[in-house]
C-alpha positions as CSV (number, residue, x, y, z in Angstrom):
1,I,29.5,-37.6,-20.0
2,T,26.1,-36.3,-18.9
3,D,22.5,-37.3,-19.4
4,Q,20.8,-33.9,-19.4
5,R,21.5,-30.9,-21.6
6,L,21.5,-28.7,-18.4
7,Y,24.2,-30.8,-16.8
8,T,26.2,-30.8,-20.1
9,T,26.0,-27.0,-20.3
10,F,27.1,-26.5,-16.6
11,T,29.9,-29.0,-16.9
12,E,31.3,-27.8,-20.2
13,T,31.1,-24.2,-19.0
14,Y,32.9,-25.0,-15.8
15,V,35.7,-27.0,-17.5
16,V,36.5,-24.8,-20.4
17,T,36.5,-21.5,-18.4
18,R,38.7,-22.9,-15.6
19,F,40.9,-25.3,-17.6
20,P,41.2,-23.7,-21.0
21,N,44.2,-25.8,-22.0
22,L,42.8,-29.2,-20.9
23,P,42.1,-31.6,-23.8
24,V,38.6,-32.7,-23.2
25,S,35.5,-33.8,-25.1
26,F,31.9,-33.8,-23.9
27,V,29.4,-36.7,-24.5
28,H,25.7,-36.3,-24.0
29,S,24.0,-39.6,-23.1
30,G,20.2,-39.7,-23.3
31,W,17.5,-37.4,-22.1
32,G,14.1,-37.6,-20.5
33,G,12.5,-40.6,-18.9
34,D,13.6,-42.5,-15.8
35,R,17.3,-42.2,-15.2
36,V,17.7,-45.7,-13.9
37,T,15.6,-47.8,-16.3
38,G,16.6,-45.7,-19.2
39,G,15.5,-42.6,-21.0
40,G,15.8,-41.3,-24.5
41,G,19.4,-42.6,-24.8
42,G,18.4,-46.2,-24.1
43,P,18.6,-48.6,-21.1
44,I,21.2,-47.9,-18.6
45,D,23.3,-50.9,-19.5
46,V,23.5,-49.7,-23.1
47,R,24.4,-46.2,-22.1
48,L,27.1,-47.3,-19.7
49,K,28.8,-49.5,-22.4
50,R,28.4,-47.0,-25.2
51,D,28.9,-43.7,-23.5
52,V,31.0,-44.4,-20.4
53,I,33.0,-47.6,-20.5
54,A,34.1,-47.0,-24.1
55,Y,36.1,-44.0,-22.9
56,K,38.0,-46.0,-20.3
57,P,37.4,-43.5,-17.4
58,T,39.6,-43.3,-14.3
59,V,37.3,-40.9,-12.4
60,M,33.5,-41.0,-12.3
61,T,30.7,-39.0,-10.6
62,I,27.3,-40.6,-10.3
63,M,24.2,-38.5,-9.4
64,L,20.7,-40.0,-9.4
65,G,18.0,-37.5,-8.7
66,M,14.7,-38.6,-7.1
67,N,12.3,-35.9,-8.3
68,D,13.4,-35.1,-11.9
69,A,12.8,-31.4,-11.1
70,S,9.1,-31.9,-10.1
71,Y,7.4,-32.0,-6.8
72,R,6.9,-35.6,-5.4
73,P,6.4,-36.7,-1.8
74,F,8.8,-39.3,-0.5
75,D,8.1,-42.8,-1.8
76,E,9.9,-45.8,-0.4
77,G,9.4,-47.9,-3.6
78,I,10.8,-45.2,-5.8
79,F,13.7,-44.6,-3.5
80,K,14.6,-48.3,-3.5
81,T,14.5,-48.3,-7.3
82,Y,17.0,-45.5,-7.5
83,A,19.2,-47.0,-4.8
84,T,19.3,-50.3,-6.7
85,G,20.1,-48.5,-9.9
86,Y,22.9,-46.7,-8.2
87,E,24.4,-49.9,-6.8
88,K,24.1,-51.5,-10.2
89,I,26.0,-48.7,-11.9
90,V,28.8,-48.9,-9.2
91,A,29.1,-52.6,-9.6
92,T,29.2,-52.4,-13.4
93,M,31.9,-49.7,-13.4
94,K,34.1,-51.4,-10.9
95,S,34.0,-54.6,-13.0
96,A,34.6,-52.8,-16.3
97,A,37.2,-50.3,-15.1
98,P,39.2,-51.7,-12.1
99,G,40.7,-49.0,-10.0
100,I,38.2,-46.3,-11.0
101,R,37.6,-43.6,-8.4
102,I,33.8,-43.2,-8.0
103,T,32.0,-40.3,-6.4
104,G,28.4,-41.1,-5.6
105,I,25.8,-38.4,-5.0
106,V,22.9,-40.6,-3.9
107,P,19.2,-39.7,-3.7
108,S,18.0,-38.1,-0.4
109,P,15.7,-40.5,1.4
110,F,13.7,-37.6,2.8
111,D,13.5,-35.3,-0.2
112,D,10.2,-33.5,-0.2
113,V,8.9,-35.3,2.8
114,T,5.3,-34.3,3.4
115,R,4.6,-36.5,6.4
116,K,3.5,-34.7,9.6
117,P,6.2,-34.4,12.2
118,N,6.1,-36.8,15.1
119,F,8.2,-36.3,18.2
120,P,8.4,-39.5,20.3
121,G,11.4,-38.9,22.6
122,G,12.1,-35.7,20.8
123,Y,12.6,-37.1,17.3
124,N,10.6,-36.7,14.2
125,E,10.4,-39.0,11.1
126,V,12.7,-36.8,9.0
127,L,15.5,-36.8,11.5
128,L,15.1,-40.6,12.1
129,K,15.2,-41.2,8.3
130,Y,18.2,-38.8,7.9
131,G,20.0,-40.6,10.7
132,A,19.7,-43.9,8.8
133,F,20.9,-42.1,5.6
134,V,24.0,-40.8,7.4
135,R,24.8,-44.3,8.7
136,E,24.5,-45.6,5.1
137,L,27.1,-43.1,4.0
138,Q,29.3,-44.0,6.9
139,E,29.2,-47.7,6.0
140,A,30.1,-46.8,2.4
141,L,33.1,-44.9,3.8
142,R,34.2,-48.0,5.8
143,R,33.8,-50.3,2.7
144,D,35.9,-47.9,0.7
145,E,33.0,-47.4,-1.8
146,I,33.3,-43.6,-1.4
147,D,36.2,-41.4,-0.3
148,V,34.3,-38.5,1.3
149,A,30.8,-37.8,2.7
150,V,29.6,-34.3,3.0
151,H,27.2,-33.6,5.8
152,S,25.3,-30.7,7.3
153,L,27.1,-30.6,10.6
154,K,24.1,-29.7,12.7
155,D,22.4,-33.0,11.7
156,L,25.4,-35.2,12.7
157,P,25.3,-36.9,16.1
158,T,27.9,-35.7,18.6
159,D,29.0,-39.3,19.2
160,R,31.7,-40.1,16.6
161,P,31.7,-43.6,15.0
162,E,34.8,-45.6,15.2
163,G,37.1,-45.6,12.2
164,L,35.8,-42.3,10.8
165,V,37.0,-38.7,11.1
166,L,35.7,-35.3,10.3
167,A,38.6,-34.5,8.1
168,A,37.7,-30.9,7.2
169,M,35.1,-28.1,7.7
170,P,35.0,-25.3,5.1
171,P,34.3,-21.7,6.2
172,R,31.0,-21.6,7.9
173,Q,28.0,-20.1,6.2
174,D,25.8,-17.5,8.0
175,P,24.5,-19.5,11.1
176,R,21.6,-17.2,11.9
177,E,17.9,-18.0,11.7
178,A,15.6,-16.2,9.3
179,V,12.0,-15.5,10.0
180,I,10.4,-15.1,6.6
181,C,7.1,-13.2,6.5
182,T,4.6,-12.2,3.9
183,A,4.8,-8.7,5.4
184,G,6.6,-7.0,8.2
185,N,9.0,-8.9,10.5
186,F,8.9,-11.2,13.5
187,A,8.2,-8.4,16.0
188,S,5.3,-7.1,14.0
189,L,3.5,-10.4,13.4
190,K,-0.1,-10.1,14.5
191,Q,-1.5,-11.7,17.6
192,G,-2.2,-15.4,17.0
193,A,-0.1,-15.5,13.8
194,K,0.6,-18.9,12.4
195,L,4.3,-19.7,12.2
196,G,5.7,-22.8,10.5
197,T,8.6,-24.8,11.8
198,G,9.5,-28.5,12.2
199,S,12.0,-27.7,15.0
200,L,11.4,-28.2,18.7
201,R,14.2,-25.8,19.5
202,R,12.7,-23.0,17.3
203,T,9.2,-23.7,18.6
204,A,10.4,-23.5,22.2
205,Q,12.2,-20.2,21.6
206,V,9.2,-18.7,19.7
207,R,6.9,-19.7,22.5
208,S,9.2,-18.0,25.0
209,L,9.4,-14.8,23.0
210,R,5.9,-14.7,21.7
211,P,3.4,-17.0,23.6
212,D,0.6,-15.7,21.4
213,I,2.0,-17.1,18.2
214,E,0.7,-20.5,17.0
215,C,3.6,-22.7,16.0
216,L,2.5,-25.3,13.3
217,P,4.4,-28.2,11.7
218,L,6.3,-27.4,8.5
219,M,8.0,-30.0,6.3
220,G,9.5,-30.3,2.9
221,N,12.5,-28.8,1.2
222,V,13.2,-25.1,1.1
223,D,11.2,-24.4,-2.0
224,T,8.2,-26.4,-0.7
225,R,8.2,-24.5,2.6
226,L,8.4,-21.1,0.8
227,R,5.6,-22.1,-1.5
228,K,3.4,-23.0,1.5
229,L,4.1,-19.6,2.9
230,V,3.2,-17.8,-0.3
231,E,0.0,-19.9,-0.6
232,G,-1.2,-18.6,2.8
233,E,-0.8,-21.7,5.0
234,Y,1.3,-19.6,7.4
235,D,1.9,-16.0,8.2
236,A,5.7,-16.7,8.7
237,I,8.1,-19.6,8.6
238,I,11.6,-20.0,10.1
239,L,14.5,-21.3,8.0
240,A,18.3,-21.3,8.4
241,V,19.9,-18.5,6.5
242,A,22.5,-21.0,5.3
243,G,19.8,-23.2,3.9
244,I,18.3,-20.4,1.9
245,K,21.6,-19.4,0.4
246,R,22.8,-23.0,-0.3
247,A,19.4,-23.7,-2.0
248,G,20.3,-20.9,-4.4
249,F,17.6,-18.4,-3.5
250,P,18.9,-14.8,-4.0
251,L,18.5,-12.4,-1.1
252,S,18.3,-8.7,-2.0
253,S,18.1,-5.6,0.2
254,D,16.4,-2.3,-0.2
255,G,18.6,-0.8,2.6
256,N,16.1,-1.5,5.4
257,E,15.3,-5.1,5.1
258,F,16.1,-8.3,3.1
259,I,13.7,-9.4,0.4
260,L,13.3,-12.9,-1.0
261,H,11.5,-13.1,-4.4
262,V,10.0,-16.5,-5.0
263,H,6.8,-17.7,-6.7
264,D,6.1,-14.2,-8.0
265,T,6.0,-12.8,-4.5
266,D,8.3,-10.6,-2.4
267,L,8.8,-12.1,1.0
268,R,10.4,-10.2,3.9
269,V,13.3,-11.9,5.6
270,D,14.0,-11.0,9.2
271,M,17.6,-12.0,10.0
272,M,17.4,-12.8,13.6
273,D,20.1,-11.8,16.0
274,P,21.5,-14.9,17.8
275,E,20.9,-13.1,21.0
276,I,17.2,-13.2,20.3
277,L,16.7,-16.4,18.4
278,M,19.7,-18.7,18.8
279,P,20.6,-21.3,16.2
280,C,21.4,-25.0,17.0
281,A,25.0,-26.2,17.4
282,G,26.8,-26.4,14.1
283,Q,24.2,-24.6,12.1
284,G,25.6,-23.2,8.8
285,A,28.7,-25.5,8.9
286,L,29.5,-28.4,6.6
287,A,31.5,-31.4,7.7
288,I,33.7,-33.6,5.4
289,E,33.9,-37.1,6.7
290,C,36.5,-39.7,5.7
291,A,37.7,-43.1,6.8
292,A,40.5,-42.6,9.3
293,S,42.7,-44.9,7.2
294,N,42.1,-43.0,3.9
295,H,45.1,-40.6,4.2
296,W,44.8,-39.8,0.4
297,A,41.3,-38.3,0.8
298,R,42.1,-36.7,4.1
299,E,45.0,-34.8,2.7
300,I,43.0,-33.6,-0.3
301,V,40.1,-32.2,1.7
302,S,42.4,-30.6,4.4
303,V,43.1,-27.6,2.1
304,I,39.5,-26.4,2.7
305,D,39.6,-26.8,6.5
306,D,38.9,-23.5,8.3
307,A,40.4,-23.2,11.8
308,D,37.9,-20.7,13.2
309,T,34.9,-22.7,12.0
310,V,36.4,-25.9,13.6
311,T,37.0,-24.0,16.9
312,A,33.5,-22.5,17.0
313,V,31.5,-25.7,16.2
314,T,33.8,-27.8,18.5
315,A,32.7,-25.6,21.4
316,E,29.0,-25.8,20.4
317,R,29.0,-29.5,19.9
318,S,31.0,-30.2,23.0
319,L,28.3,-28.3,24.9
320,L,25.6,-30.3,23.2
321,S,27.4,-33.5,24.0
322,G,27.8,-32.5,27.7
323,L,24.1,-31.9,27.9
324,G,23.4,-35.3,26.4
325,G,21.3,-33.8,23.6
326,G,21.1,-33.5,19.8
327,C,19.7,-31.0,17.3
328,Q,16.2,-32.5,18.0
329,T,16.2,-31.2,21.6
330,P,15.5,-27.6,22.7
331,V,19.2,-26.6,23.1
332,A,20.7,-23.7,21.2
333,A,24.4,-22.7,21.0
334,H,26.4,-20.1,19.1
335,A,30.1,-19.5,19.2
336,I,32.4,-17.0,17.5
337,V,36.2,-16.6,17.5
338,V,37.7,-13.2,17.9
339,D,41.5,-12.7,18.2
340,G,42.1,-16.3,19.2
341,I,39.4,-16.3,21.9
342,C,36.3,-18.5,21.6
343,H,33.1,-16.9,22.9
344,L,30.3,-19.4,23.4
345,K,26.7,-18.7,24.3
346,A,24.1,-21.3,25.1
347,L,20.4,-21.6,25.8
348,V,18.2,-24.4,27.1
349,V,14.4,-23.9,26.8
350,A,11.5,-25.9,28.0
351,P,9.4,-27.2,25.1
352,D,6.4,-25.0,26.1
353,G,8.7,-21.9,26.4
354,T,7.8,-21.2,30.0
355,K,11.3,-21.7,31.3
356,S,14.8,-21.1,29.9
357,I,18.4,-21.0,31.1
358,A,21.1,-19.1,29.3
359,D,24.8,-18.7,30.0
360,S,28.0,-17.9,28.3
361,A,31.8,-18.5,28.6
362,S,35.0,-17.6,26.8
363,G,38.4,-19.1,26.5
364,P,41.4,-19.8,24.3
365,S,40.6,-21.3,20.9
366,E,42.7,-24.3,21.5
367,D,40.5,-25.2,24.6
368,S,37.2,-24.9,22.8
369,A,36.2,-28.5,23.5
370,E,36.8,-28.0,27.3
371,L,34.9,-24.7,27.1
372,G,31.8,-26.4,25.8
373,I,31.9,-29.1,28.4
374,S,32.4,-26.6,31.2
375,L,29.5,-24.5,30.1
376,S,27.3,-27.5,29.8
377,Q,28.0,-28.4,33.4
378,K,27.1,-24.9,34.5
379,L,23.8,-25.2,32.7
380,L,23.1,-28.6,34.2
381,S,23.9,-27.2,37.7
382,A,21.4,-24.4,37.1
383,G,18.6,-26.9,36.5
């Protein structure tokens, strides 16, 4: 049961190609208009009763999108409307179909944020808002409203909340940083070039490498940031390679460089060596969080757990924890696992880029947490 032709097509294609012998029918419920108050298929109460409850479902996925495929800055009122609609659907379905397993994909509270970054104490508004969003998901896990929450690991605090566990981490996506330019690469950027980033860590490293470059605030989702680059607001921007790929933007190569074609423009993508521009701890990794008591969910997600990913990010996050920082501080870390040995590198940079301390350490994979703590103590001792 879907409420957009696009969703219907995707869902039907997925099911019939992967489960050709599964007896299944597809129901299209409405189109256009606001997804909460009702679109072409009628008010949400009518659609739930007619198109969902009538089929006596045992499993349900709910996704409420904020932007309806168009650009719109974050609006607290709109967000509350969607959040209320989501809660209403959950309550209705729990009452009508006791025992139903519900997966909720809730609207992002910082989707297309266009507010200027503000860094009191090292935080900005997006990270603060995201932190509140993470806590909401964690409370939903505790209340058994959801079975799993999927996070970008780099945005999760290193302090773990009681009663919850990181039950699985799938294989890590490319953790590198990408400097995306309208022409050339990072090294060839002109004197005084304007570079967009909302990250203190990236800003500090760029200032250390190229003091002549002007680092300017950059906010919004991946497409918004790329559009601002194409429109000439910046000469280059920095994005995580994993973020580009997960957003569905295809990267091609002419043999010498990577090219990203967006908004009728070919952009040059400089994949930065972590030795030059080091990512933050956990970059490129996803974390699947469950309630510690939900053994059913933990067992299901365990099949996608990747041991090398867990080892590498454990070392990185242990280092971050030992330094008392988060992704909002100028700390970078990168670990790899080779033949059962974890190799960890770390970098701490002053916000203005004038001073930096780098170090590395290696040890058995099973001791990756201790490796991170040990390296953090060495960095602290070095000043």
